[in-house]
N, C-alpha and C positions, 0 to 999 in steps of 0.2 A: 367734463370731469367723468372719469370712469366710476360707475356705481355698482352696488351689489345688494344682495339680500341674504342675510345669514340666519334667518329664523322663519321657516315655512313648514307647512304641514300638507300631507297628501292623504289619499284614501287608505294608506297603510295605518293611519290612526284616525284623526277626526277632521281631516280636510275633505273637500269635495272633488278635487282634481287628482287623477292618477299621477304617479311619479313622472311618467313620460309627458303627460299633459303639462305638468308644472314646469318642466324643463323648457318646453316650447313657449310657454307663457313668459318665462324669464327672457328668452331670446327676443320675443315680440316687444318686451318692455325695455330692450336694449341694455340689459344688465350684463356686466362683465363677468360676474360669478354668482353662484347661488349655492346655498347649503340647504339640504333637506333635513329637518330636525323633528321627526315625528315623536309623539309621546311614547316613551317606554318601549320603542321597537325600532329595529333596523331593517324590517321586512321590505321597505320600499327602496333601499339604497342601491341594490344591484341594478334594478330597472332604471333608476334615475341616472346612475353613473354611466350605464351603457348608452342611454339616450343622449346624455350630455356629450359623451365622446363622439357620437355619430354626427352631431351638429356643431362641434367645436366650442361647446360651452364649458367654462371652468366650473367644476363641481367639487363641493366639499362635503364628505360624508359626516353626518352629525346625528345627535339624538337629544331629546329633552326629558329630563328626569324630574319627578316631583319629590320634594324633601319634606321631612317633618319640620314644622316651625311653630313657635308658640302663638304667633298671630299673623294675620295676612296669609300669603302663600309664597313659598320659596321654590323656584324651579332652577335647575342647573342644566346648562347646555354643554354638550361635549363635542368638540370639533376634531376632525381627522382621526376618528376612532377606527380601530380595526374591527370591522363588522363581522369578522369570523372568529374573534377571540372567544373561546369556549367559556371562560370564567365570567366574562361580561354577559354572554348570552344566558348564563345561569342566573345572574342578577336580574336581567330583564324578565326572565320567566317568573321569578318571585313577584316582581312588581305587577306583571300582567295578571297573575293569579289574584292579587289583591284587587286589581281593577275589576276583574270578572265577578268577584264577590260583592263589590260595591254596587254595581248596577241594579241587581234585584232589590237591594235595600232601598235604593232611591225610588224604584218603581212601586215598591210596597207602600212607601210613605205617600207617594202621589195617589195611589189607590185609596188610601185612607182619607185623602182630601177630595175624593170624588173624581179623580182624573185617571182614566185607564189607558196605559200604554203597555204594549206587550214586547217581549224580547224579540219576537218574530218581526215586528214592525221595525225595531232598531237594527236587526241584522240586515234587513232589506235596504235600509237607509245607509248602512255602513259598507255595503257592497264587498263584503269579505274582509274588511279591515277591522281593527280593534274598535269596540264600542265604548264611547265615552260620554261625558256630560253634554258636549255640543250636539251629539245626536239626539239626546233626550230633549235638549232645548229646542231643536228644530221640530221634534215631534210635538212639543207643547204649542209651538206656533201653528203647526199644521192643524191641530185640533181646536184652535181658537182659544186656548186657555190663557195665552199672552199675546201681545201685539208683535213682539219681535224677540230675537235671541237674547238681547240685552236684558229685557224685562224677565225672561225666563230664569236667567242667572240671578238677577237681583231679588226676585220674589221666591224662587224655589231652590236653586242649585248652588249658590255660593255658600261659603261658610256662614252659618247663622240663618240660611234660608230654610223654608218650611220642609223641604225634602232633602236637605243636605245629608250626606253620609261621608265620613272620612275615608281616605284611601292610602295616603302616603305611608310607606313602611321604611323608607331609607332615611337615615340621619344625613345631614349635610356632609359629615365626614365620610360616611359610607359611599355616598354618591360621588364625591370628589375622588376618593380612592379608586372606585370602580372605573371611572373615566381614565384616570392616570394609568392604571394597570393595563387598560386596553389601548394604550398609546395615544390617548386623546388629550385635548386641552380643555380643562374645566373653566366655564365662564358663567357667572351669575346672570340669570335671565331677568329682564324687566324689573329692576329693583323697586319700582313704585308699588308693586304688589306686596312688598314686605310690610307696608303700612307703618313705616318708621315715623315717629312723632317729631323728631328733630334731626338736624344734620349730624349732630354728634352721635345719635343712636344709629343712624344709617352707616356712618363711618366706622363705628364700633363693630357692627355686624360684618362689614366687608373686611376689616382687619382680622377678625376672628376666622373668617372663611379663608383668607390668605394664609393664615397660620396652618390651615388644614390642607393647603395645596392649590387654592384657587389661583387662576392665572389671568383672568380677564373679567370685565364687567360690560354687560349690554347697556351702554349709555344711550345710544340712539335708538328710539323705539316709538311705535305709533302712539302710545298713550302718555308719553313723557312730554311735558311742556318744555319750551325752549329754556326756561329758567332752571328746571330740574335737570335737563340734559347737561347744561353747563356746570351745574353743581356736581353732577356725577363724574363728568370728565375731569374736573379739578381733583376730586377725591381719588379717582382711578390713577391719574398721572402722579399724584403725590405718593401713591403706594406702589408705583412702578408696575402697574398691571396693564394689560392690553385693553384698548377701547374698541368695542365691537358694536354692531347694530343690526337690527332686523325688524321687519314689519309685523311678524307673527301672522302671516297670511294663512287663512283657512278656506278661502273660497266662499261658498254659500253659507258656511257656518258663521262667518263674520263678513257679511257683504259690504260693510263700510270700510274694510281694510283692503287696500289694493297692493298687489305684489310690487315690492320695491318702492312704493309711494305712501304706504300707510293710509292715512286719512286724506291724502292728496298732496301734502307738502313735505313728506319725509324724504330726506336725501341721505343715503348711506354710502360714504365714500369708499373706494376700493382700498384705501389705506387700512381699513379694518381687516381686510384679507391679508394684507402685507404684514400687519402686526402678528396675526396668528401664524403666518408662515415663518416669521422670525423666531418665534418660540419653538416651532416644530424643527426648524433647521438647527437651532442652538442645541436642542435635545439630541438630534442626530449626530 
């Protein structure tokens, strides 16, 4: 069966592999297609697309946006976006500015807790890409403040953590609209992070997002249990939305997540790409 990975990150945001390296890793993993979906940036897409073309790998330009949400975390994936769309680039610039303002706030809180991390250390770690919480998490591990990245988020960086600072400035409607206007297909990322208490609550959230223009749901994901995956697929099919999937590969930032395989047993069928293409072609 042909497989793919529609949720990955590079050094353009908080991954540890360059866009070119990511494409070659996808080839080594025998994936039929890959999407690069860096956080709030399209800076890695040109390099990734060029490298994919050179080795015959199917590539999907994408992005991941953070949205305001009353609990948990809501992220939106945008597929087949026009990476040169000027209005979309303006939206990204706003979000990037909010990200830049957030990092010093987190570092200040860590300093109050007796943990010193400088922006210079993070810049070196980011290798020219955007600095985000995964870089801070890796710095915490390096300094011995936590045993691993997971503990860094749990103790300090997640919502409610000792050094957490909010960043999201886009409402779900704004994020969906921005993706649609850039010619993209908006898809809800990893719904487990919404922290919905019941199936009814989860379905209500997705219905609301569909009314705003949502066109798909990332049902197949590294952190989703088989039971939750099937539940999501049922909801998504009932609402006539596309079923997509991705590992959320970050490289060293999430060493337990393998490209195309998640925690080792993930399988993302190529049909996920075909569903996105069907939406794109229908729109055309």
